[in-house]
Rosetta silent file (secondary structure, phi, psi, omega in degrees, C-alpha in Angstrom):
SEQUENCE: XXXXXXXXXXXXXXXXXXXXXXXXXXXXXXXXXXXXXXXXXXXXXXXXXXXXXXXXXXXXXXXXXXXXXXXXXXXXXXXXXXXXXXXXXXXXXXXXXXXXXXXXXXXXXXXXXXXXXXXXXXXXXXXXXXXXXXXXXXXXXXXXXXXXXXXXXXXXXXXXXXXXXXXXXXXXXXXXXXXXXXXXXXX
SCORE:     score description
SCORE:     0.000 S_00000001
   1 L     0.000  -16.541  174.257   45.047  -52.399  -87.465 S_00000001
   2 L    76.979  169.064 -179.729   47.684  -51.163  -84.938 S_00000001
   3 L   -81.834  145.611  175.120   47.438  -50.441  -81.271 S_00000001
   4 L  -114.033  156.376 -178.309   44.847  -48.102  -79.924 S_00000001
   5 L   -56.274  146.352 -178.748   45.154  -45.968  -76.804 S_00000001
   6 L   -56.852  -38.292 -177.341   44.388  -47.750  -73.566 S_00000001
   7 L   -99.580   28.472 -175.911   41.629  -45.272  -72.713 S_00000001
   8 H   -54.479  -40.345 -176.077   40.205  -45.172  -76.237 S_00000001
   9 H   -67.732  -19.817 -179.798   36.659  -45.968  -75.104 S_00000001
  10 H   -91.441   -4.303 -179.490   36.573  -42.934  -72.807 S_00000001
  11 E   -79.814  140.233  175.084   37.512  -40.451  -75.515 S_00000001
  12 L   -83.552  176.430  179.265   34.797  -38.299  -76.985 S_00000001
  13 L   -64.623  -24.686  179.396   34.538  -37.594  -80.672 S_00000001
  14 L   -84.781   -5.545 -179.973   36.472  -34.343  -80.120 S_00000001
  15 L    91.985   -2.773  179.067   39.311  -36.242  -78.496 S_00000001
  16 L   -79.998  140.363  178.953   38.675  -34.842  -75.034 S_00000001
  17 E   -84.518  124.823 -178.293   38.838  -37.261  -72.165 S_00000001
  18 H   -59.994  -39.013  178.246   35.601  -37.239  -70.135 S_00000001
  19 H   -62.679  -39.816  177.337   37.533  -37.918  -66.956 S_00000001
  20 H   -63.610  -38.679  177.189   39.737  -34.923  -67.760 S_00000001
  21 H   -64.432  -40.303  178.892   36.659  -32.751  -68.256 S_00000001
  22 H   -65.322  -40.317  177.512   35.321  -33.850  -64.861 S_00000001
  23 H   -63.978  -39.514  179.008   38.675  -33.037  -63.258 S_00000001
  24 H   -65.137  -43.543  179.657   38.635  -29.648  -64.931 S_00000001
  25 H   -62.816  -40.824  177.034   35.109  -28.925  -63.709 S_00000001
  26 H   -62.639  -43.305  179.554   36.060  -29.893  -60.147 S_00000001
  27 H   -65.099  -40.118  178.794   39.123  -27.656  -60.281 S_00000001
  28 H   -64.157  -44.073  179.009   37.076  -24.756  -61.689 S_00000001
  29 H   -64.542  -43.205  178.081   34.455  -25.123  -58.975 S_00000001
  30 H   -58.916  -43.203 -179.969   37.158  -25.386  -56.323 S_00000001
  31 H   -66.319  -47.829  179.166   38.760  -22.185  -57.665 S_00000001
  32 H   -59.422  -43.351  178.854   35.489  -20.248  -57.838 S_00000001
  33 H   -62.747  -38.925  179.389   34.604  -21.325  -54.279 S_00000001
  34 H   -65.075  -44.100 -179.656   38.024  -20.238  -53.014 S_00000001
  35 H   -65.568  -44.936  177.542   37.710  -16.795  -54.622 S_00000001
  36 H   -61.148  -41.804 -179.954   34.153  -16.345  -53.324 S_00000001
  37 H   -63.685  -41.820  177.898   35.252  -17.469  -49.858 S_00000001
  38 H   -63.098  -47.300 -178.519   38.142  -15.018  -49.781 S_00000001
  39 H   -60.715  -42.837  179.847   35.906  -12.153  -50.926 S_00000001
  40 H   -64.631  -42.956  178.376   33.238  -13.006  -48.339 S_00000001
  41 H   -63.569  -43.953  179.914   35.797  -13.221  -45.545 S_00000001
  42 H   -63.775  -40.561  178.785   37.382   -9.921  -46.606 S_00000001
  43 H   -65.694  -28.615 -177.528   33.988   -8.195  -46.783 S_00000001
  44 L   -81.789   -6.308  179.603   33.203   -9.429  -43.276 S_00000001
  45 L   -73.464  147.704  174.679   36.251   -7.805  -41.697 S_00000001
  46 L   -64.354  148.485 -178.083   35.817   -4.726  -39.561 S_00000001
  47 H   -53.262  -40.665 -179.140   36.897   -1.530  -41.375 S_00000001
  48 H   -71.303  -25.009  179.681   39.905   -1.003  -39.082 S_00000001
  49 H   -75.928  -23.015 -177.388   41.031   -4.631  -39.597 S_00000001
  50 H   -59.819  -41.609 -175.362   41.210   -4.201  -43.395 S_00000001
  51 L  -107.032    6.827  179.916   44.370   -2.083  -43.296 S_00000001
  52 L   -95.520  124.500  176.653   45.920   -3.369  -40.057 S_00000001
  53 E   -59.364  147.166 -179.812   48.748   -5.924  -40.415 S_00000001
  54 L   -64.331  -32.791 -179.468   48.065   -9.240  -38.657 S_00000001
  55 L  -160.597  165.691  177.668   51.371   -8.953  -36.805 S_00000001
  56 L   -56.439  131.303 -179.930   54.566   -6.914  -37.058 S_00000001
  57 L    80.963   -0.160  179.765   56.172   -7.513  -40.441 S_00000001
  58 L  -102.595  164.870  179.377   53.050   -9.257  -41.826 S_00000001
  59 L   -82.261  151.959  171.379   50.642   -8.053  -44.487 S_00000001
  60 E   -80.507  163.683  174.363   47.279   -6.481  -43.780 S_00000001
  61 H   -56.263  -34.695  177.328   44.186   -8.049  -45.381 S_00000001
  62 H   -63.426  -41.593  178.655   44.272   -5.172  -47.896 S_00000001
  63 H   -69.236  -35.870  177.196   47.840   -6.090  -48.851 S_00000001
  64 H   -62.791  -44.767  178.111   46.926   -9.779  -49.085 S_00000001
  65 H   -61.722  -41.540  177.857   44.098   -8.893  -51.490 S_00000001
  66 H   -63.933  -38.772  176.279   46.505   -6.739  -53.512 S_00000001
  67 H   -58.414  -44.034  178.947   48.972   -9.657  -53.591 S_00000001
  68 H   -64.822  -40.110  176.119   46.259  -11.868  -55.103 S_00000001
  69 H   -58.557  -48.108 -179.185   45.458   -9.173  -57.684 S_00000001
  70 H   -62.158  -40.507  178.940   49.147   -8.983  -58.639 S_00000001
  71 H   -63.061  -44.623  178.468   49.408  -12.781  -58.882 S_00000001
  72 H   -66.918  -32.298  176.926   46.377  -12.984  -61.186 S_00000001
  73 H   -64.939  -41.313  178.320   47.778  -10.131  -63.295 S_00000001
  74 H   -61.398  -46.008  179.776   51.031  -12.058  -63.831 S_00000001
  75 H   -63.903  -43.341  179.168   49.111  -15.174  -64.888 S_00000001
  76 H   -60.272  -41.137  177.792   46.840  -13.121  -67.150 S_00000001
  77 H   -60.369  -43.684 -179.763   49.830  -11.533  -68.891 S_00000001
  78 H   -65.666  -40.772  178.356   51.279  -14.951  -69.629 S_00000001
  79 H   -64.003  -29.352  178.564   47.938  -16.222  -70.922 S_00000001
  80 L   -82.938    3.889  177.982   47.781  -13.161  -73.201 S_00000001
  81 L    95.485    3.504  179.215   51.158  -14.113  -74.673 S_00000001
  82 L   -90.016 -164.245 -178.463   53.255  -11.787  -72.534 S_00000001
  83 L   -77.497  133.196  178.459   55.886  -12.438  -69.957 S_00000001
  84 L   -89.052 -157.334  179.998   54.937  -14.783  -67.148 S_00000001
  85 L   -66.654  147.329  176.758   56.410  -15.104  -63.697 S_00000001
  86 L   -80.758  127.299  179.529   60.137  -14.713  -63.298 S_00000001
  87 L   -72.533  132.717 -175.772   61.758  -18.027  -62.330 S_00000001
  88 L  -113.513   -1.798  177.915   63.680  -17.649  -59.063 S_00000001
  89 L  -128.962  160.563 -178.998   65.295  -21.091  -58.686 S_00000001
  90 L   -69.597  165.829 -177.798   67.569  -23.195  -60.881 S_00000001
  91 H   -55.586  -46.756 -178.371   66.261  -25.917  -63.209 S_00000001
  92 H   -68.445  -35.015  177.595   67.069  -28.878  -60.975 S_00000001
  93 H   -68.065  -37.082  176.540   65.534  -27.138  -57.929 S_00000001
  94 H   -56.193  -48.414 -177.913   62.391  -26.407  -59.965 S_00000001
  95 H   -63.018  -43.696  178.882   62.011  -30.081  -60.723 S_00000001
  96 H   -61.868  -46.918  179.540   62.569  -31.137  -57.116 S_00000001
  97 H   -63.576  -40.570 -179.730   60.076  -28.534  -55.878 S_00000001
  98 H   -66.072  -36.539 -176.629   57.579  -29.477  -58.628 S_00000001
  99 H   -85.145  -26.879 -175.130   57.851  -33.198  -57.848 S_00000001
 100 H  -108.089  -53.676 -173.447   57.976  -32.967  -54.038 S_00000001
 101 H   -77.554  -45.412 -177.301   56.533  -29.686  -52.756 S_00000001
 102 H   -57.752  -48.173  176.969   53.805  -29.010  -55.341 S_00000001
 103 H   -59.780  -36.632  177.946   51.999  -32.352  -54.790 S_00000001
 104 H   -63.152  -46.205  179.726   52.220  -31.743  -51.037 S_00000001
 105 H   -59.930  -46.372 -177.424   50.702  -28.251  -51.414 S_00000001
 106 H   -69.230  -36.741 -178.539   47.865  -29.541  -53.603 S_00000001
 107 H   -75.716  -48.216 -175.913   47.110  -32.565  -51.425 S_00000001
 108 H   -87.785   -9.409  177.123   47.388  -30.929  -47.998 S_00000001
 109 L    57.853   40.535  177.946   46.095  -27.565  -49.224 S_00000001
 110 L  -146.823  157.550 -178.829   48.765  -25.687  -47.321 S_00000001
 111 L  -101.047  153.435  175.730   51.974  -23.841  -48.060 S_00000001
 112 L   -62.291  148.904  176.169   55.375  -24.493  -46.503 S_00000001
 113 L   -60.203  143.330  178.157   56.207  -22.277  -43.541 S_00000001
 114 L    62.027   24.837  174.210   58.064  -19.118  -44.479 S_00000001
 115 L   -64.065  135.624 -175.685   57.278  -19.455  -48.176 S_00000001
 116 L  -104.203  132.799  177.566   58.293  -16.179  -49.829 S_00000001
 117 L   -73.057  141.601  176.750   56.162  -14.469  -52.436 S_00000001
 118 L   -60.779  150.479 -175.778   57.904  -13.623  -55.702 S_00000001
 119 H   -52.457  -42.152 -174.999   58.901   -9.974  -56.022 S_00000001
 120 H   -71.856   -7.816  177.949   56.349   -9.174  -58.737 S_00000001
 121 H  -113.073    9.794  177.413   53.463  -10.254  -56.483 S_00000001
 122 L   -85.286  126.580 -178.701   54.498   -8.367  -53.348 S_00000001
 123 L   -71.413  139.357  176.569   52.135   -5.476  -52.664 S_00000001
 124 L   -92.140  -56.181  176.574   53.669   -2.022  -52.440 S_00000001
 125 L  -130.309  140.454  179.592   50.661   -0.069  -51.317 S_00000001
 126 L  -102.186  141.626  179.523   47.301   -1.482  -50.475 S_00000001
 127 L   -76.836  139.648  174.729   44.107    0.238  -51.474 S_00000001
 128 L   -78.377  -15.625 -178.430   41.761    1.407  -48.766 S_00000001
 129 L   -83.366   86.909 -176.080   38.903    0.822  -51.222 S_00000001
 130 H   -56.788  -46.687 -177.004   38.038   -2.742  -50.226 S_00000001
 131 H   -60.115  -42.596 -178.653   35.152   -3.110  -52.694 S_00000001
 132 H   -66.367  -42.617 -179.633   37.300   -2.037  -55.661 S_00000001
 133 H   -65.474  -43.998 -179.410   40.192   -4.366  -54.789 S_00000001
 134 H   -67.293  -37.716  176.884   37.894   -7.350  -54.246 S_00000001
 135 H   -63.293  -43.723  178.948   36.011   -6.638  -57.477 S_00000001
 136 H   -63.702  -43.699  179.400   39.313   -6.464  -59.381 S_00000001
 137 H   -60.347  -46.634 -179.076   40.523   -9.685  -57.768 S_00000001
 138 H   -64.068  -40.740  179.001   37.293  -11.524  -58.643 S_00000001
 139 H   -63.950  -46.530  179.257   37.341  -10.198  -62.219 S_00000001
 140 H   -65.438  -40.009  178.701   40.967  -11.213  -62.753 S_00000001
 141 H   -60.863  -43.139  178.680   40.385  -14.641  -61.160 S_00000001
 142 H   -64.627  -42.433  179.369   37.465  -15.247  -63.528 S_00000001
 143 H   -62.897  -42.863  179.005   39.507  -14.090  -66.518 S_00000001
 144 H   -64.551  -44.125 -179.980   42.397  -16.388  -65.568 S_00000001
 145 H   -59.525  -45.346  179.194   40.068  -19.349  -65.066 S_00000001
 146 H   -67.971  -36.631  177.130   38.495  -18.827  -68.495 S_00000001
 147 H   -64.018  -41.018  177.024   41.904  -18.272  -70.082 S_00000001
 148 H   -67.249  -38.685  179.303   43.193  -21.526  -68.633 S_00000001
 149 H   -62.636  -35.696  179.960   40.048  -23.345  -69.754 S_00000001
 150 H   -74.792  -19.038 -177.972   40.630  -22.145  -73.302 S_00000001
 151 L  -128.192   55.406 -175.099   44.238  -23.362  -73.180 S_00000001
 152 L   -61.229  -22.001  179.128   44.019  -26.594  -71.232 S_00000001
 153 L   -89.147   -2.532 -177.377   47.128  -27.947  -72.928 S_00000001
 154 L   -73.196  161.754  172.929   49.190  -24.894  -71.939 S_00000001
 155 E  -123.497  130.199  179.293   51.891  -24.815  -69.314 S_00000001
 156 E  -102.247  152.933 -178.691   52.219  -21.761  -67.094 S_00000001
 157 E   -89.154  122.728  173.947   55.403  -20.534  -65.483 S_00000001
 158 E  -107.119  138.505 -175.570   55.559  -20.702  -61.705 S_00000001
 159 L   -59.026  -30.543 -177.952   58.486  -18.893  -60.030 S_00000001
 160 L  -106.930  -30.399 -175.240   59.471  -21.924  -57.931 S_00000001
 161 L   -98.579  -10.935 -176.880   58.011  -24.904  -59.796 S_00000001
 162 E    75.568 -148.424 -177.383   58.767  -23.838  -63.381 S_00000001
 163 E   -71.422  127.307  177.180   56.302  -24.891  -66.100 S_00000001
 164 E  -126.450  145.397  179.100   53.098  -26.438  -64.730 S_00000001
 165 E   -62.245  154.716 -177.143   50.072  -27.747  -66.663 S_00000001
 166 H   -55.185  -44.234 -179.751   46.968  -25.541  -66.818 S_00000001
 167 H   -61.867  -43.877  177.779   44.915  -27.854  -64.584 S_00000001
 168 H   -63.531  -41.063  178.756   47.634  -27.869  -61.935 S_00000001
 169 H   -60.768  -43.050  179.540   47.937  -24.078  -62.206 S_00000001
 170 H   -65.594  -42.767  177.562   44.195  -23.659  -61.613 S_00000001
 171 H   -63.657  -40.094  177.906   44.268  -26.009  -58.624 S_00000001
 172 H   -62.966  -41.425  177.503   47.286  -24.159  -57.238 S_00000001
 173 H   -57.568  -43.425  179.610   45.431  -20.838  -57.607 S_00000001
 174 H   -61.759  -46.307 -179.632   42.558  -22.245  -55.543 S_00000001
 175 H   -65.207  -38.525  178.936   44.885  -23.450  -52.776 S_00000001
 176 H   -61.248  -46.777  179.719   46.742  -20.123  -52.861 S_00000001
 177 H   -65.701  -41.862  177.550   43.522  -18.133  -52.402 S_00000001
 178 H   -60.245  -42.528  179.090   42.348  -20.504  -49.625 S_00000001
 179 H   -56.441  -46.328 -179.033   45.692  -20.089  -47.876 S_00000001
 180 H   -74.284  -28.169  174.645   45.275  -16.319  -47.842 S_00000001
 181 H   -63.640  -43.223  177.939   41.617  -16.529  -46.775 S_00000001
 182 H   -61.823  -37.818  179.179   42.728  -18.447  -43.686 S_00000001
 183 H   -62.238  -48.664 -175.677   45.353  -15.771  -43.032 S_00000001
 184 H   -75.338  -20.121  179.353   42.936  -12.856  -43.102 S_00000001
 185 H   -80.765  -21.735 -178.426   40.320  -14.798  -41.118 S_00000001
 186 L   -66.878  140.628 -179.575   42.746  -15.495  -38.276 S_00000001
 187 L   -65.728    0.000    0.000   42.313  -13.152  -35.301 S_00000001
């Protein structure tokens, strides 16, 4: 009769692991909450604060929102079969960052100091139309979440970490949005 998988009893008839489904649902909820939280914080900013940089050389909340739009567009392109993020570090550095930094980011829900955004996600001009930018961000975030859910076995390209599993990518998106919500909420 041969060996059967250790977790055979937890597999459904479709082959999906129930524990994996629960992890996916938690990650999806975490992502949706992060996007809603960012949008609510951005909507609550005074009109003059929307386009004012937090400090010299820093992005304004409008630019931060545009950065998130650009990041979701890159992920969406890859999910649609197009080109994903451009890798900016060598293979061995990707692995070190994926094994050391990525778990730290996901566990502590924070980014390393002075982390640099990839070129394709840096905002050039930020829209003064707050409602339109936030609507686009929320729409793209929802599209990415559903795209990842449909391709749970996929691996997405991260510029610093290289290929990451869909679940990890969704969790990273949530932490990324939370990180930027804290930035725009800071006085």
